[in-house]
C-alpha positions as CSV (number, residue, x, y, z in Angstrom):
1,M,-24.3,9.0,1.4
2,N,-22.0,8.3,-0.8
3,K,-18.9,7.7,2.0
4,N,-17.5,4.6,3.0
5,E,-14.8,3.1,5.5
6,F,-13.5,0.1,6.6
7,K,-10.5,-1.3,8.1
8,V,-9.4,-4.5,8.5
9,I,-5.7,-5.8,10.9
10,F,-4.1,-9.0,9.5
11,G,-0.4,-10.8,9.6
12,S,2.9,-10.1,7.8
13,G,2.4,-13.3,6.3
14,S,3.2,-13.1,2.8
15,E,0.0,-14.6,1.8
16,N,-1.9,-12.2,3.5
17,E,-0.8,-10.0,0.7
18,S,-3.3,-11.5,-1.7
19,F,-5.8,-10.6,0.9
20,A,-4.9,-7.0,0.8
21,R,-5.2,-6.9,-2.8
22,M,-8.7,-8.5,-2.9
23,V,-10.3,-6.5,0.7
24,I,-9.1,-3.5,-2.1
25,S,-10.7,-4.7,-5.5
26,A,-14.3,-5.6,-3.1
27,F,-14.4,-2.7,-1.7
28,A,-14.4,-0.4,-4.2
29,A,-16.2,-2.3,-6.8
30,R,-19.6,-0.4,-5.6
31,L,-18.2,2.9,-8.0
32,D,-18.1,0.4,-11.0
33,P,-14.2,1.0,-11.6
34,T,-12.7,-0.4,-15.4
35,L,-9.7,-3.4,-15.1
36,E,-7.5,-0.5,-15.8
37,E,-7.9,1.5,-12.7
38,L,-9.2,-1.7,-10.6
39,A,-5.0,-3.1,-11.8
40,D,-3.1,0.0,-10.1
41,M,-5.1,-0.1,-7.4
42,K,-4.5,-3.5,-6.2
43,T,-0.8,-3.2,-7.7
44,A,0.2,-0.4,-5.4
45,V,-1.6,-2.0,-2.1
46,S,0.0,-4.9,-3.1
47,E,3.6,-3.3,-3.0
48,A,2.7,-1.6,0.1
49,V,1.6,-4.4,1.4
50,T,5.1,-6.4,0.7
51,N,7.2,-3.6,2.3
52,S,5.8,-3.7,5.0
53,I,6.4,-7.6,5.4
54,I,9.5,-7.6,3.8
55,H,11.5,-4.5,5.1
56,G,9.0,-3.1,7.7
57,Y,9.3,-6.8,9.8
58,G,11.9,-8.9,8.0
59,G,10.4,-12.2,8.4
60,R,9.3,-11.3,12.0
61,D,5.4,-11.4,12.9
62,G,3.3,-8.1,13.4
63,D,0.2,-6.5,12.7
64,I,-0.7,-4.8,9.6
65,E,-3.4,-2.3,9.6
66,M,-5.3,-0.8,5.7
67,T,-7.4,1.2,6.6
68,G,-9.9,3.1,3.5
69,R,-12.5,5.4,2.3
70,I,-14.6,5.8,-0.2
71,D,-15.9,9.9,-0.7
72,G,-17.4,10.3,-3.9
73,N,-15.3,8.5,-6.9
74,E,-12.0,8.8,-4.9
75,V,-10.4,5.9,-3.2
76,S,-8.2,7.0,-0.4
77,V,-6.0,3.7,0.7
78,E,-3.2,3.8,4.1
79,I,-1.3,0.7,4.9
80,V,0.5,1.3,8.3
81,D,3.3,-1.3,9.7
82,F,4.5,-1.3,12.9
83,G,8.0,-2.4,11.9
84,V,11.4,-0.5,11.4
85,G,10.2,2.0,10.6
86,I,12.2,4.0,7.1
87,E,15.7,6.3,8.0
88,D,15.4,7.8,4.8
89,I,12.5,8.2,2.8
90,P,13.7,10.1,-0.2
91,K,16.4,7.5,-0.6
92,A,13.9,4.9,-0.3
93,M,11.6,6.8,-3.0
94,E,14.3,6.2,-5.2
95,P,13.1,3.8,-8.8
96,M,15.7,1.3,-8.3
97,F,16.7,1.8,-4.4
98,T,16.6,-1.6,-2.1
99,T,17.8,-2.2,1.4
100,R,17.0,-6.0,0.5
101,P,19.4,-7.0,-2.3
102,D,19.2,-10.6,-0.7
103,I,16.6,-11.0,-1.4
104,D,16.9,-10.0,-4.7
105,R,14.0,-7.2,-4.1
106,S,13.9,-4.6,-7.4
107,G,13.5,-1.5,-5.6
108,M,10.2,-0.3,-7.8
109,G,8.0,-0.1,-4.9
110,F,7.5,3.6,-4.4
111,A,8.3,4.0,-7.9
112,F,4.5,1.6,-8.9
113,M,2.5,2.7,-5.8
114,E,3.1,7.0,-7.5
115,A,3.2,5.6,-11.0
116,F,-0.5,3.3,-10.4
117,M,-2.1,5.9,-7.7
118,D,-2.9,9.7,-8.0
119,G,-1.4,10.6,-4.7
120,L,0.8,9.0,-2.0
121,E,2.3,10.2,1.0
122,V,4.6,8.5,3.0
123,E,5.6,9.1,7.0
124,S,7.7,6.8,8.7
125,S,9.8,6.9,11.9
126,P,12.8,4.4,12.8
127,G,11.8,1.5,15.5
128,K,8.2,2.5,15.2
129,G,6.8,1.7,11.2
130,T,6.3,3.4,8.2
131,R,1.9,4.5,6.7
132,I,1.8,4.7,3.1
133,R,-1.4,6.8,2.3
134,M,-2.6,6.4,-1.3
135,K,-5.3,7.9,-3.3
136,K,-7.4,7.7,-6.6
137,K,-9.9,9.1,-8.1
138,L,-12.2,6.8,-11.0
139,G,-13.6,7.3,-14.0
140,V,-10.8,10.3,-14.7
141,I,-10.3,10.2,-18.6
């Protein structure tokens, strides 16, 4: 059997962004990813979690759920928050667009997720939260 899954729930404190990076690193390690593949996944997860903390909860307390799955040589990860949600997903995914210019956000989070992963899906409902699904195939040249 070459399938494995995890689920963790952590708070929306900024210190948990590094925790999420560690989780995906440890989880994917059994596939022996390259340093570049590992950095790509860590960056994408970091951006998704940071979006949940800053945009989803805006400094308020809340839960972030992170699930992952390994199927063959593919790592899937999902980040879910129950914050304010996104009204216009295509607009939010445009490079340089940010809803928080007041705190010097670059608006590149979704662009980085898209660039570093092989698949990105975003679902959101205003007032209910956001679900980000990402996939990365390892060992693909």
